[in-house]
ZAKEKE-286293 format. One record per residue: x, z, y of N, C-alpha, C in turn. Coordinates in steps of 0.05 Angstrom, whole numbers, plus 5000, padded with zeros to 4 digits. Layout:
BEGIN
XZYXZYXZY;...
END
This chain:
BEGIN
663230027001664929767020664629707048;665929567063666029507086665929247098;663529217122662128957122664828897144;665828587152666428467173664428237174;665028307208662928187224664428037246;664527727258663727757291662827847298;662527967332660528077352661227727372;658927777383659027647416660827757432;661127657444663027747469665927907469;666627927432669428007419670927817445;673128177447675128037463677527907450;679527787460681927607451684027697452;685827797424687428007423689727837438;690427967461693227657475695427697457;696727557461699127547435701427777460;701927727472703228057491703228187475;701128287476701128537466703728607442;704228417435706628397416709428457434;709228427464711328387462713928577458;716428427477718728587475720128817499;721728917496723628997514726129057516;727528917527731329007525731929087552;732829387544734329387563737129337572;738929407596742029547588742429767579;742329867564742030047546743130047510;746030217515747830227491747829997487;747429947450748129597448746329367445;742629567461741529257458742628977470;744029017489743728737501746228637497;748428827493751728697481751928897466;752528547447752728647415749528517395;748028657420745528557397743928377406;744528237439743427987437745527827451;747627897470749027827474752427797463;753227627459757327757441758927427462;757327387476758627147496760526827482;760726687499762026507480764626517472;766526717474768526637454768026767422;765627027420765227127400764926927377;767327047352766127027334764026967313;762427207317759627247314757726917324;757226837298755426657307754926647323;753626327356752026437371751026207391;748826207404749525907417748726057444;750625917460750925897507751726297498;752826467479752826627476751726917461;747926797458746926967451746926937420;747027147398747327127369745826947359;746126697331743826557317742426747304;743526997284742127087277738927297277;739727457306737727597319735327377338;737427187350734326977356733926857332;733826767300732226597286730326847267;732227227280728927317266726727377290;727927417309725427457331724627157334;725227027329721626707329721126787303;721726917285720426847264717227097266;716427187290716127387290714727307317;715527087319713426917348714527267372;716027297376716427537411714627237428;712527417441711327207456711927337489;714627487489715427677518716427777526;719927787540721327997535721328157561;721328437566720628487596725028607595;726328607626728228587620728428637655;730528767669733228867651732529147650;730629267647731029607641726629647647;726229927647726830177640728730287665;729730487662731230657685733830477695;735130187688737030097691735129957724;732729797713732029677732732529767754;732129957765732630127796734830187807;737230117782739430137793741229827797;739429717790740429327780740729177804;743029057815742928977843743228607827;741728487835741528287810744028107825;744628007842747427897862750527867836;750428197835752628287819753328107785;749728027780750727897755749427647748;751027377772750427097782752827097776;754126767773755226627792758126727770;760526637775763126687761764826837764;764027037792765527347798762527527808;763227597769761027747757762728097771;760728277775761528547801760328737779;763028877772761429077754760829337757;759529477751758329677758757629937742;757930197746756830467734753330447712;753330467691750730507675749730777692;749830847714749031227711745931357685;744331127679743331247673743931287631;744931117625745931027597749131097590;749431327586752031387576753531337601;754131267624755031317643756831107637;757230907627758830707613759730407639;760330327634761130117656759829797651;757929757663755429527658757029357672;758429067660760128847662758228717680;756228577679754228417683754828127677;756328167649756727907638753827767629;751327887624748927787621747927907644;746027677664745027707692742527537680;742327337700739427247710739826967687;741326837696742226577675740926607647;742926807636744426747605740426967611;740027187607736627257602734627027606;734126767626733126647615733926337594;736526407589736926277567735526387539;735926607543734826877516732226737509;731626727539727526667536727726337525;729326247527729325907518729925947498;732126097484730826097452729026167433;728126347445726026587438723026407438;723326167461720926127471719626307480;720026447504718426667503718826677534;716326957548715926927569718327127576;718427057614719527237636718127497638;718727787639717327957648719528077654;720528187683722228197695720828447723;723428627720723528927740724528887761;723328917781724828877805726629217809;727829207838730029447844727929557864;725429717873724829847890725830157877;727530377868727730627876730930537889;732230377885735630367901736330017918;733429857916733329647923731629587942;732329307961730529287992728629067986;726729018004725128838005727128587997;728928528014729628228020731428207990;733128357979734028387952732028237942;729628377942726228277915726628047930;726127967946724027657959727127547951;730127557954731527357952732227217921;731727417905730727437869729427277868;726427297873724327067875724926807884;726426857903727026587915730426477899;731626537884733026427877731626337849;730926597834729426357804727226197808;725126157827722725997831723425837854;723725797877724125657888725425387890;723725147889724224937883725124717922;725924837944726924787967729224767969;731024667997733024698002733824878024;733825148011734025418011737425538010;737625778025739825858013740225997990;737926097971737926237945737726047925;735725837935735825617924738025477913;740325417946742025267932744325447919;744525687930746725937902744825847878;744625807866742925767847742325537833;743325277850743625067837747125027833;748925167858751325217855752625327823;750525487819751325707796750225537771;749125267771748925157745747325007737;743925207759741325077741740324987770;739724727764738224627798735724597793;733624687770730524677760729324987768;728925097777726625387784726125407753;726125707744726125737730723025907729;721225897714718726007707718626267704;717726567724717526837724713426837718;713326877694711326937698708327277693;711627467692711027727704712627857714;713027947739714328167748713728377764;715628557749714428937752715228917785;714329187799714929227826717129527818;718529537811719629737805718929837780;719930127776719630237742719930517744;717030667728717730967728717831027759;717230977774717431057801717731287806;714631507795715531827785717031927780;720331727764721731947758725331857757;725931627740728231597749727631397778;725331207761725630997795725231147825;725331407827725731487850724331677858;722131817832721532057839719732087867;717431887863716231857876713431997874;712732067896708732147896707331967889;704731887890703531647877701831577905;701931637922700831577947703731437954;705531417962708231367965709431147959;708431197932710130937913707430697918;704230797920703730707927703030427952;703730567973705330418000708930298000;709530367990711830147971711329947955;708930077937708529857927707229497941;705629637952703029477977705829257989;708629358003709929208015712229028000;713129257987714729077960713128727945;710628847948709628627926708828437945;708528437973708128187984709827927987;712828057988715027847988715827827954;714227907945713927697908712527387915;712927257923711127027936711626767913;709726637903709226437901709626107909;711526047905713325907911713125597890;712225557872711325287858708125437848;707325167834704825137830703725347801;706525517788705325787782705126027785;703226177795703026477800704826617779;705926777787707227017783705227257776;704527447755703427637752704827947765;703728027782704628227791703628477779;705928537770705528967761706629097768;704529377780705429547791705429777768;708329887777708030197766706230377756;705030337735703130597725704430787720;702930947694702731277694704431297677;705831617677707131747659704531837634;703831777604702731857595700031937606;699132217616696732367621697132427646;698732287664697632267693695332067708;693332367705691232037717689832087748;691532337753693132237781692031957779;695731967779697431687793695231397790;693631347768693231167763690031197783;688631417793686631387811688131237832;690531417842691531277874692731057875;693430907847693830727858691830467847;689830617830687130337839685830387858;686130577872684530597893686430497921;687730507920690330347938691230167939;691730087918693629797909692029587895;689629627879688529457863688929167865;688329117886686928787906691128717899;692228867900694728757902696728677886;694628727851696728847822694228577809;695928567791695428377768694928637750;697128787737696428957728698529237731;697129377710698729737716699229827686;701929847693703929917664703230287665;704330347635701830517622705930607605;706730787603708330947592707931157566;708131147553708031417528709831317499;710631527496712631497479711631647457;712331647423712031797408714232017399;713232297406715132487395713532637378;714932697353714132877330713433087328;715033207352714433487358712833567386;712533237393711933237432713233437454;715633567441717433587461719933417464;721033497489722833237492725333367485;726133697485728833807482729333817451;727833737439727033797409726533587399;726433427391725133067379725033077359;726033227341725933127308727432847295;727932887279730132767266728332437258;730932287257729431997250729631947224;730832127206731631967177730132207156;731232487163730432797154727632907156;725032827155723532937172720833037134;720033297142717033447124715233267123;713133187094711333137108709333267132;710433517136708633627162708933547183;711933447185712633177212711932877215;711132807187709932667180707032577195;706432677188703232797194703332747229;705432957239704133057263705632767290;706932647275707632437285706232257290;704432097262701831957264699732077288;700532367290698532477308698832457329;701232467341701532317362701832047365;702431897354702431617358698631597364;696931797354694531647352693631807388;695831907397694632067426693631817440;696031577435694931297452692031207451;691031307440687831107434686531337458;686531587464685231737484686931757518;689331607510691231587537689631377557;690231017538688730867537685330827550;684131057542680930917545681631197570;683031317574681931497602682231407625;686531287618686331077642685430857649;683530697619682030447629679130567643;678130737636676130857648677330957687;678731047691679431007727680030777728;681530577713679630277725678930167723;676730137707673830107711673230167738;673130367742671930477763672530337802;675030217787675830157816676029757805;675929697787676229457779673829327752;670629337751669029317748669929037723;670528857748670128557727673728567699;674028887713677728767699679628677697;679728477726681228387731683628377725;684328677733687828887723687728867699;690428877681690328887664692429097661;692529257636693329577632695529457617;698029467620700929447610702029647608;703329677576703829897560707229787557;707729717576709729657575712729837567;712229967564713230237548712030347515;713130377497711630497480713630537442;712730797434715130717405714830997394;716631137385717731307375720831317392;721131577397723031777407724131917395;726832017378727732247366730532327379;731132487356733332597368736432347362;737632327376740632097373741232117348;742531907328744031977308746732027317;747032297290749732387289751832247288;753032187311755932107315755731927342;753531857356753531607368752831737393;753331587416753131757446750531677445;749932017456747432047479746131877479;747231757506745831607521745231297514;745631287482745430947474742730987455;740731147449738731217444738531097415;741631117400741130907380740031077350;737831037336736831177325735230857298;735131097265734930897241731030927244;729630747236727530667233725730687195;724030837192723230857173720730807171;719730787145716430727135714130897153;715831147175713831197184713831157207;715731007213715330817240714430577234;713730457211712330157205709830307211;709330597204706130757210705430727233;706730777258706830907271706630507294;708330317276707330177298704930047285;703830107267700829887262698230137268;699030327275697130547290697730467317;699330367324698830357351697830127365;699129897354698629617350694029617351;694429677337690929827325689329887347;691130137366689030107394688829987406;691329827416691529617431688729477422;689929297405687529177390683829217407;684329487388681129687403680529597435;682829627446682629627481683229337492;682829097472683928877482682628767504;680528847521679028797539680028837575;682228977561684529207585686829147579;687329187553690629297547691028887553;693028847567694028577565696028467555;698228617554701128647550702128897534;705129017520705529147515708229027509;709829397509712629147505714529467493;714029377464715729627445719029777466;719430007458721730017467724430037438;726029847427726229657454727529407431;728729237443728228997428731129087401;733029087402735829247382737329367385;737329517370739129797366738329967384;737030067399735930247411732630367404;732030627397729330777401728830497375;725630447374723830307349725030107355;727129987345728429677340727829577325;727029337329725729137315728629027298;731629067304734328907292735729157298;737729147285740529387278741129167284;744229267291746829057290748629237281;751829077273754129277270756729067270;756629117289758628827294758028527286;758128427263757828187261755028187233;754228407231752028527200749728647223;747228517213744928567220742528497199;740328787202738328797182735028797210;733828687189730828837204729729077195;728429147207727529467208724729417191;724429637183721029707176718729647202;719729677226718029637243717929337252;719329197243719228857252718528857225;718528847206716228807180712928807199;712228967200709629057216709128837236;711328797249710328527270710128297265;711028227230711727957220708427987209;707228207198703928297184702228187204;702328257236700628227256700628057273;702727747264703127607278699627477273;699527477254696327357253694527407263;693727617280692927727305693427567327;695627527328696127387361694127257370;693427317399691527067402688526987386;688127267373685927087354683027377366;680927207354678927457361678127727360;678427907367677528157357675928197337;675228417317673928387302673128737299;671328827305670829137297670429157265;672329477268672429557236670929867250;669130027247667430237251669630437241;671030597266672530797263671631027243;672431157224672731277203670631137178;670330937175668830827158670830787135;672730757136674630767119676431017101;675131227122676131477116678431627127;679631797142681631957161684231897155;684931807122687331697122688331417119;687031257128686230987131686130827161;688430587171687230537193687130307196;685530217207685329927204684629717226;685329457223684329277252683829047236;682328847250680928667251681628347266;682128177258682127927276680227677259;679827417286678427257266679927007279;680626747275682226557279683026337265;681726057277681825837258680625867231;678126027232677326007209677626137189;678726467194680226567170679526817183;679727187171679927317179682727447174;684027587190686827717188685728107184;686128117161685528507164688328567163;688728827186691228867157690429257168;692129437141691529577137693429887127;693630077147694930227142694530537124;696130547104694830847087697731037093;695731197118697631437118698031777099;696831687088697331857055699431807046;701132097047703132087039703532046994;700732206989702632146959699832076946;698131846959696431676937696631416948;695631306929693931036933690030906946;690230906950687430756960685030476952;682130566942682430216942680430196972;680629856967677929906990678429566994;675129536992673029456982671729297011;672029037022671628907047668828667038;666428617047664928417050665228267075;665428037069665427847096663227627098;662627487125660127357130660727147111;661827057098661826747083663726747045;663126657041664326637016667826587016;668726717008673126727016672626436990;674126207013676025977001679626076987;679326187012682926176998682826437004;685426496998687826757002690426687018;690126677046691926467062694926727057;694127007056696027197062695727527055;696927607045696027777025700427897009;700028147036702628167033703628537045;704028667041704628907037707829147040;707629307063710629397068710829667054;711729707042712030007031714130077015;715230317006716530356993716130636980;718630716959718530916944718031126951;718631166979717931446992717631397021;717931537037717231457067718831467085;720531677070723031527093725131317085;724031057067725030857055726830637087;728930637083729730507104732230347099;733130107117734829957105738130037124;738829947108742030107120743429757118;746029667127748029587135748729417093;749329697084750029727058748229597047;745329657041742829547022740829427042;740329337056739729207074736329007067;735829137052733128977038731329117017;732629407027731029717014727429617021;727329587043725429577054723729307060;722629207065721228807068717528867048;716928637064714228497058714228387014;712228547012712028356974709028406973;709028196949706227916952704628376948;701628296959699828496952697828306938;697928446911695628376894692128476906;690928256911687428216926686428176902;684028226894681328156875680028046897;679427746882676927656910674427636889;670827596895669027646884666227416911;666827206901664626976931664727206954;664127356971664727436989666527747003;665827756977668128106971670927996964;671928226985674128266978675428626969;678028636954678528866937682228886932;682229056945685929076940685829406949;688029496933689829826929692529766944;691629966971693530106990695530246979;698730176968698730536960700530656981;701530936983701931076996704031037019;704131047051705331047064706630667060;704530687077704630287072703030087088;703129917101702529777116702129497110;699129317106698829057095697928977111;697428677100696828547118694628247090;691828247095690528007083689227857102;690027497099687727337124686227157095;684927077111682526947088681826787103;681326557088679526447104677326367082;675026397105672126427099670126167106;668726117082665925847091663526037109;663226037130661526137140658525877142;
END
């Protein structure tokens, strides 16, 4: 039996850990989110209603935009006003980007989602003046050129920008910079991300690629005082190799376990980057922002290889749960994360096919984990449930939420918890599972995988559940303490 209890000084699990990422890549923005005001697909101000309804259900807290690699070739002035200027999306398929979805449309999306803004600025091919003008355009309430331009484009009041990323993957597609060069660039560019209203903008510096600890060391040593967050990117590849990553739908038992093992690498990465940050920032003022993470497979046969479209199975659900559990364990330092990506790209919440839409197993994990948003972290001793069970717990509003993942492929596992008081009510008991680990939703059968009720047995302060193989579950219990 595992005892669950709160501990003094436990961190809060920031709701922004469940953040999303929407890049101008493939069909994420166009079709996935934006269909335009003349579309026959039901929409509100050009943004499709079905997608917004689904995303509001999982309480999306923040959306990162416009990239990704696209951010460092994006020039924002081409995407405002009535005379939009197309460009070529050189990173993702070489397609023509219409710039029909720009700053105003992004904030309309946030308004409909009731989510916060996380905008990535262009350091790789942009200028300090361009970034400064964008900040003024979005946030300045004064008689000044950029604010007046915004008003002429139909927006009288400024928007609120909660987070601003100064460049993206500056070690790679964002400029192929060395850490000291980027640290100097960051210090210069961030100076002009000014606060014009009463709400400060949290400045996010481009952080490391996976295990590049030198990058974190240099950035923290040279620029920690000028940043509010430092990013980290890590993708789960079944093979660990970029050239041949593995298929999304057809995988062996070995590939299942290797994928879970690769996902668990995130724990070591976060811990080691956090140790470096702790030396330079012992007060933990600077947040670790894991703003790109998720599974990445070989592209689906017959699709544009630059669009990164892939299906999502119960394997992806397990990866999502395992990774979110890691972020919970490091909630004292991890303040935001943004899974890649929101719709139709990589480990997406939602897939669309014209007017049709479906939610993925990963979406349902985010649904199961809404109970942890802004809750107090409750520790479960690692290994206490055995090697095949991954778990996390939290406390909020008089109730404990416990999420469990069974990574075993062929056997159910019985689990028993003792809580610190009598269980008065079972507020939630749901499980995500399927007949096989490869189970997934299709447009012809969009409800193959979804949440169902999980039987629970309660006796005083004790709860017992039986978790099916390759499944993720959450139970939330009101307790009299």
